[in-house]
Structure formats: structure tokens, C-alpha cells
PyMOL commands that place a pseudoatom at each C-alpha (Angstrom):
pseudoatom trace, name=CA, resn=UNK, resi=1, chain=A, elem=C, hetatm=0, pos=[26.915, 24.227, -10.566]
pseudoatom trace, name=CA, resn=UNK, resi=2, chain=A, elem=C, hetatm=0, pos=[29.597, 22.842, -12.772]
pseudoatom trace, name=CA, resn=UNK, resi=3, chain=A, elem=C, hetatm=0, pos=[32.673, 23.797, -13.690]
pseudoatom trace, name=CA, resn=UNK, resi=4, chain=A, elem=C, hetatm=0, pos=[32.944, 26.180, -16.737]
pseudoatom trace, name=CA, resn=UNK, resi=5, chain=A, elem=C, hetatm=0, pos=[35.194, 25.178, -19.503]
pseudoatom trace, name=CA, resn=UNK, resi=6, chain=A, elem=C, hetatm=0, pos=[37.517, 27.715, -20.075]
pseudoatom trace, name=CA, resn=UNK, resi=7, chain=A, elem=C, hetatm=0, pos=[39.235, 25.135, -23.141]
pseudoatom trace, name=CA, resn=UNK, resi=8, chain=A, elem=C, hetatm=0, pos=[43.329, 25.864, -22.823]
pseudoatom trace, name=CA, resn=UNK, resi=9, chain=A, elem=C, hetatm=0, pos=[44.208, 29.221, -21.353]
pseudoatom trace, name=CA, resn=UNK, resi=10, chain=A, elem=C, hetatm=0, pos=[47.476, 30.823, -21.481]
pseudoatom trace, name=CA, resn=UNK, resi=11, chain=A, elem=C, hetatm=0, pos=[48.112, 31.023, -17.452]
pseudoatom trace, name=CA, resn=UNK, resi=12, chain=A, elem=C, hetatm=0, pos=[51.416, 33.531, -18.696]
pseudoatom trace, name=CA, resn=UNK, resi=13, chain=A, elem=C, hetatm=0, pos=[48.950, 35.699, -19.361]
pseudoatom trace, name=CA, resn=UNK, resi=14, chain=A, elem=C, hetatm=0, pos=[47.955, 38.973, -16.802]
pseudoatom trace, name=CA, resn=UNK, resi=15, chain=A, elem=C, hetatm=0, pos=[44.015, 38.597, -17.941]
pseudoatom trace, name=CA, resn=UNK, resi=16, chain=A, elem=C, hetatm=0, pos=[43.773, 34.946, -17.911]
pseudoatom trace, name=CA, resn=UNK, resi=17, chain=A, elem=C, hetatm=0, pos=[44.021, 36.008, -13.951]
pseudoatom trace, name=CA, resn=UNK, resi=18, chain=A, elem=C, hetatm=0, pos=[42.052, 38.609, -14.053]
pseudoatom trace, name=CA, resn=UNK, resi=19, chain=A, elem=C, hetatm=0, pos=[39.539, 36.851, -15.792]
pseudoatom trace, name=CA, resn=UNK, resi=20, chain=A, elem=C, hetatm=0, pos=[39.511, 33.618, -13.299]
pseudoatom trace, name=CA, resn=UNK, resi=21, chain=A, elem=C, hetatm=0, pos=[39.361, 35.968, -10.631]
pseudoatom trace, name=CA, resn=UNK, resi=22, chain=A, elem=C, hetatm=0, pos=[36.267, 37.892, -11.591]
pseudoatom trace, name=CA, resn=UNK, resi=23, chain=A, elem=C, hetatm=0, pos=[34.972, 34.214, -12.747]
pseudoatom trace, name=CA, resn=UNK, resi=24, chain=A, elem=C, hetatm=0, pos=[35.100, 33.114, -9.848]
pseudoatom trace, name=CA, resn=UNK, resi=25, chain=A, elem=C, hetatm=0, pos=[33.347, 36.120, -7.510]
pseudoatom trace, name=CA, resn=UNK, resi=26, chain=A, elem=C, hetatm=0, pos=[30.478, 36.366, -9.878]
pseudoatom trace, name=CA, resn=UNK, resi=27, chain=A, elem=C, hetatm=0, pos=[29.641, 32.876, -9.894]
pseudoatom trace, name=CA, resn=UNK, resi=28, chain=A, elem=C, hetatm=0, pos=[30.976, 31.404, -6.747]
pseudoatom trace, name=CA, resn=UNK, resi=29, chain=A, elem=C, hetatm=0, pos=[29.724, 34.622, -3.909]
pseudoatom trace, name=CA, resn=UNK, resi=30, chain=A, elem=C, hetatm=0, pos=[31.667, 34.368, -0.534]
pseudoatom trace, name=CA, resn=UNK, resi=31, chain=A, elem=C, hetatm=0, pos=[32.791, 36.137, 2.749]
pseudoatom trace, name=CA, resn=UNK, resi=32, chain=A, elem=C, hetatm=0, pos=[36.041, 35.790, 2.046]
pseudoatom trace, name=CA, resn=UNK, resi=33, chain=A, elem=C, hetatm=0, pos=[38.591, 34.552, -0.832]
pseudoatom trace, name=CA, resn=UNK, resi=34, chain=A, elem=C, hetatm=0, pos=[41.677, 32.798, -1.561]
pseudoatom trace, name=CA, resn=UNK, resi=35, chain=A, elem=C, hetatm=0, pos=[44.134, 32.585, -4.306]
pseudoatom trace, name=CA, resn=UNK, resi=36, chain=A, elem=C, hetatm=0, pos=[46.116, 30.091, -4.594]
pseudoatom trace, name=CA, resn=UNK, resi=37, chain=A, elem=C, hetatm=0, pos=[49.577, 29.409, -7.058]
pseudoatom trace, name=CA, resn=UNK, resi=38, chain=A, elem=C, hetatm=0, pos=[50.841, 26.471, -8.118]
pseudoatom trace, name=CA, resn=UNK, resi=39, chain=A, elem=C, hetatm=0, pos=[53.361, 25.866, -10.338]
pseudoatom trace, name=CA, resn=UNK, resi=40, chain=A, elem=C, hetatm=0, pos=[57.369, 27.157, -11.153]
pseudoatom trace, name=CA, resn=UNK, resi=41, chain=A, elem=C, hetatm=0, pos=[58.467, 30.082, -9.461]
pseudoatom trace, name=CA, resn=UNK, resi=42, chain=A, elem=C, hetatm=0, pos=[61.869, 31.718, -8.292]
pseudoatom trace, name=CA, resn=UNK, resi=43, chain=A, elem=C, hetatm=0, pos=[59.948, 34.946, -6.352]
pseudoatom trace, name=CA, resn=UNK, resi=44, chain=A, elem=C, hetatm=0, pos=[61.445, 37.694, -9.307]
pseudoatom trace, name=CA, resn=UNK, resi=45, chain=A, elem=C, hetatm=0, pos=[63.550, 36.604, -11.405]
pseudoatom trace, name=CA, resn=UNK, resi=46, chain=A, elem=C, hetatm=0, pos=[61.917, 37.274, -15.190]
pseudoatom trace, name=CA, resn=UNK, resi=47, chain=A, elem=C, hetatm=0, pos=[60.190, 34.566, -17.161]
pseudoatom trace, name=CA, resn=UNK, resi=48, chain=A, elem=C, hetatm=0, pos=[60.595, 32.009, -14.106]
pseudoatom trace, name=CA, resn=UNK, resi=49, chain=A, elem=C, hetatm=0, pos=[57.158, 33.503, -12.167]
pseudoatom trace, name=CA, resn=UNK, resi=50, chain=A, elem=C, hetatm=0, pos=[54.250, 30.882, -12.815]
pseudoatom trace, name=CA, resn=UNK, resi=51, chain=A, elem=C, hetatm=0, pos=[55.698, 29.410, -15.954]
pseudoatom trace, name=CA, resn=UNK, resi=52, chain=A, elem=C, hetatm=0, pos=[52.595, 28.243, -18.615]
pseudoatom trace, name=CA, resn=UNK, resi=53, chain=A, elem=C, hetatm=0, pos=[54.489, 25.401, -20.783]
pseudoatom trace, name=CA, resn=UNK, resi=54, chain=A, elem=C, hetatm=0, pos=[52.151, 24.907, -22.940]
pseudoatom trace, name=CA, resn=UNK, resi=55, chain=A, elem=C, hetatm=0, pos=[52.850, 28.970, -23.497]
pseudoatom trace, name=CA, resn=UNK, resi=56, chain=A, elem=C, hetatm=0, pos=[56.399, 29.860, -23.191]
pseudoatom trace, name=CA, resn=UNK, resi=57, chain=A, elem=C, hetatm=0, pos=[54.811, 32.319, -21.445]
pseudoatom trace, name=CA, resn=UNK, resi=58, chain=A, elem=C, hetatm=0, pos=[54.945, 32.949, -17.277]
pseudoatom trace, name=CA, resn=UNK, resi=59, chain=A, elem=C, hetatm=0, pos=[53.075, 35.719, -14.807]
pseudoatom trace, name=CA, resn=UNK, resi=60, chain=A, elem=C, hetatm=0, pos=[56.092, 37.896, -14.018]
pseudoatom trace, name=CA, resn=UNK, resi=61, chain=A, elem=C, hetatm=0, pos=[55.810, 39.985, -10.796]
pseudoatom trace, name=CA, resn=UNK, resi=62, chain=A, elem=C, hetatm=0, pos=[55.091, 42.826, -13.029]
pseudoatom trace, name=CA, resn=UNK, resi=63, chain=A, elem=C, hetatm=0, pos=[52.223, 41.958, -14.816]
pseudoatom trace, name=CA, resn=UNK, resi=64, chain=A, elem=C, hetatm=0, pos=[51.253, 40.371, -11.531]
pseudoatom trace, name=CA, resn=UNK, resi=65, chain=A, elem=C, hetatm=0, pos=[51.782, 44.514, -10.246]
pseudoatom trace, name=CA, resn=UNK, resi=66, chain=A, elem=C, hetatm=0, pos=[49.467, 45.922, -13.269]
pseudoatom trace, name=CA, resn=UNK, resi=67, chain=A, elem=C, hetatm=0, pos=[47.050, 43.747, -12.415]
pseudoatom trace, name=CA, resn=UNK, resi=68, chain=A, elem=C, hetatm=0, pos=[45.941, 43.821, -9.123]
pseudoatom trace, name=CA, resn=UNK, resi=69, chain=A, elem=C, hetatm=0, pos=[44.102, 47.082, -9.429]
pseudoatom trace, name=CA, resn=UNK, resi=70, chain=A, elem=C, hetatm=0, pos=[41.431, 44.877, -11.745]
pseudoatom trace, name=CA, resn=UNK, resi=71, chain=A, elem=C, hetatm=0, pos=[42.192, 41.509, -8.602]
pseudoatom trace, name=CA, resn=UNK, resi=72, chain=A, elem=C, hetatm=0, pos=[40.976, 44.197, -5.984]
pseudoatom trace, name=CA, resn=UNK, resi=73, chain=A, elem=C, hetatm=0, pos=[40.796, 42.709, -2.309]
pseudoatom trace, name=CA, resn=UNK, resi=74, chain=A, elem=C, hetatm=0, pos=[42.493, 38.776, -1.879]
pseudoatom trace, name=CA, resn=UNK, resi=75, chain=A, elem=C, hetatm=0, pos=[42.081, 37.473, 1.990]
pseudoatom trace, name=CA, resn=UNK, resi=76, chain=A, elem=C, hetatm=0, pos=[43.958, 35.157, 1.449]
pseudoatom trace, name=CA, resn=UNK, resi=77, chain=A, elem=C, hetatm=0, pos=[46.625, 34.262, -1.551]
pseudoatom trace, name=CA, resn=UNK, resi=78, chain=A, elem=C, hetatm=0, pos=[49.675, 31.839, -1.522]
pseudoatom trace, name=CA, resn=UNK, resi=79, chain=A, elem=C, hetatm=0, pos=[51.790, 30.746, -3.878]
pseudoatom trace, name=CA, resn=UNK, resi=80, chain=A, elem=C, hetatm=0, pos=[53.061, 26.677, -3.931]
pseudoatom trace, name=CA, resn=UNK, resi=81, chain=A, elem=C, hetatm=0, pos=[55.996, 26.900, -5.850]
pseudoatom trace, name=CA, resn=UNK, resi=82, chain=A, elem=C, hetatm=0, pos=[59.980, 27.286, -5.101]
pseudoatom trace, name=CA, resn=UNK, resi=83, chain=A, elem=C, hetatm=0, pos=[61.459, 30.803, -3.474]
pseudoatom trace, name=CA, resn=UNK, resi=84, chain=A, elem=C, hetatm=0, pos=[57.391, 32.366, -3.827]
pseudoatom trace, name=CA, resn=UNK, resi=85, chain=A, elem=C, hetatm=0, pos=[58.385, 33.476, 0.104]
pseudoatom trace, name=CA, resn=UNK, resi=86, chain=A, elem=C, hetatm=0, pos=[60.383, 36.481, -0.895]
pseudoatom trace, name=CA, resn=UNK, resi=87, chain=A, elem=C, hetatm=0, pos=[60.281, 39.536, 0.159]
pseudoatom trace, name=CA, resn=UNK, resi=88, chain=A, elem=C, hetatm=0, pos=[59.490, 40.987, -3.389]
pseudoatom trace, name=CA, resn=UNK, resi=89, chain=A, elem=C, hetatm=0, pos=[56.776, 38.791, -3.951]
pseudoatom trace, name=CA, resn=UNK, resi=90, chain=A, elem=C, hetatm=0, pos=[54.804, 39.484, -0.316]
pseudoatom trace, name=CA, resn=UNK, resi=91, chain=A, elem=C, hetatm=0, pos=[55.739, 43.444, -1.006]
pseudoatom trace, name=CA, resn=UNK, resi=92, chain=A, elem=C, hetatm=0, pos=[54.134, 43.153, -4.092]
pseudoatom trace, name=CA, resn=UNK, resi=93, chain=A, elem=C, hetatm=0, pos=[50.301, 41.969, -1.645]
pseudoatom trace, name=CA, resn=UNK, resi=94, chain=A, elem=C, hetatm=0, pos=[51.078, 44.153, 0.601]
pseudoatom trace, name=CA, resn=UNK, resi=95, chain=A, elem=C, hetatm=0, pos=[47.342, 45.618, 1.359]
pseudoatom trace, name=CA, resn=UNK, resi=96, chain=A, elem=C, hetatm=0, pos=[45.297, 43.875, -1.153]
pseudoatom trace, name=CA, resn=UNK, resi=97, chain=A, elem=C, hetatm=0, pos=[45.399, 40.747, 1.465]
pseudoatom trace, name=CA, resn=UNK, resi=98, chain=A, elem=C, hetatm=0, pos=[45.331, 39.625, 5.001]
pseudoatom trace, name=CA, resn=UNK, resi=99, chain=A, elem=C, hetatm=0, pos=[47.660, 36.923, 5.210]
pseudoatom trace, name=CA, resn=UNK, resi=100, chain=A, elem=C, hetatm=0, pos=[49.817, 34.731, 2.630]
pseudoatom trace, name=CA, resn=UNK, resi=101, chain=A, elem=C, hetatm=0, pos=[51.273, 31.781, 2.617]
pseudoatom trace, name=CA, resn=UNK, resi=102, chain=A, elem=C, hetatm=0, pos=[54.429, 29.955, 0.478]
pseudoatom trace, name=CA, resn=UNK, resi=103, chain=A, elem=C, hetatm=0, pos=[57.373, 29.051, 0.260]
pseudoatom trace, name=CA, resn=UNK, resi=104, chain=A, elem=C, hetatm=0, pos=[60.651, 29.726, 1.103]
pseudoatom trace, name=CA, resn=UNK, resi=105, chain=A, elem=C, hetatm=0, pos=[62.957, 27.280, -0.465]
pseudoatom trace, name=CA, resn=UNK, resi=106, chain=A, elem=C, hetatm=0, pos=[63.163, 24.155, -2.833]
pseudoatom trace, name=CA, resn=UNK, resi=107, chain=A, elem=C, hetatm=0, pos=[59.527, 23.222, -2.698]
pseudoatom trace, name=CA, resn=UNK, resi=108, chain=A, elem=C, hetatm=0, pos=[58.774, 19.554, -3.829]
pseudoatom trace, name=CA, resn=UNK, resi=109, chain=A, elem=C, hetatm=0, pos=[56.718, 18.114, -6.748]
pseudoatom trace, name=CA, resn=UNK, resi=110, chain=A, elem=C, hetatm=0, pos=[53.778, 17.133, -4.086]
pseudoatom trace, name=CA, resn=UNK, resi=111, chain=A, elem=C, hetatm=0, pos=[53.406, 20.545, -3.441]
pseudoatom trace, name=CA, resn=UNK, resi=112, chain=A, elem=C, hetatm=0, pos=[52.772, 22.099, -0.230]
pseudoatom trace, name=CA, resn=UNK, resi=113, chain=A, elem=C, hetatm=0, pos=[50.777, 19.750, 2.206]
pseudoatom trace, name=CA, resn=UNK, resi=114, chain=A, elem=C, hetatm=0, pos=[47.828, 21.060, 3.903]
for i in range(1, 114): cmd.bond("trace and resi %d" % i, "trace and resi %d" % (i + 1))
show_as sticks, trace
zoom trace
């Protein structure tokens, strides 16, 4: 299966995330799912979480919280963005995932080395 061409999408829009997760579940069925966010992060601060520079928008925690019922359960959620291990971020996902990983401080440009 090849990759889908979604064109330019606003990654600061919760609907883009909802569509992506739904597409993944439909086209890549699995027993377990991981969702990994890469980008700028600054825990709960509005306008600084997972920003999309093209659209000058950000996926803030309030928007993400509103999307969780449609996203459903994810086995592992990871954040490769600065300060995303904050309790506010981890609490948001409470009950909707089994595991999580995130930067507690400032991450480098190369990102998390797994």
C-alpha cells in the first residue's frame, strides 16, 4: 500500500488529527496503535503546542481534548516536543492510552533518539 497524498493540511486543526487517525485505523488495521507528535511544544500554553508554521495555527490542548472522543483509545502516545511531559498533557490522555513518552525539558532539533 502506498502513502496517501493529503496535500497541504493544517496540522493545527484537530479535524486533521481526527481524519489521520481514522485513516490509519481503516487502512492499517492493527492490534495496537501508537500516535507520535513531533514538533514545537510548550506543555499547556495556548498557541505553542504542536504548531503548524504554514497555517500559523497550533493544536492546543483544549482542541486536542475535544478530539479525543473521536480519536478513541491509543495504546501509546508520544510527544517529541519541548516540555510535553507536563502533568497537564499527561492528564489529558488519562484513560485513553496505556503508555506515554515525552520530553520533560527542551529537546534538540534532531528529536528524540529511540
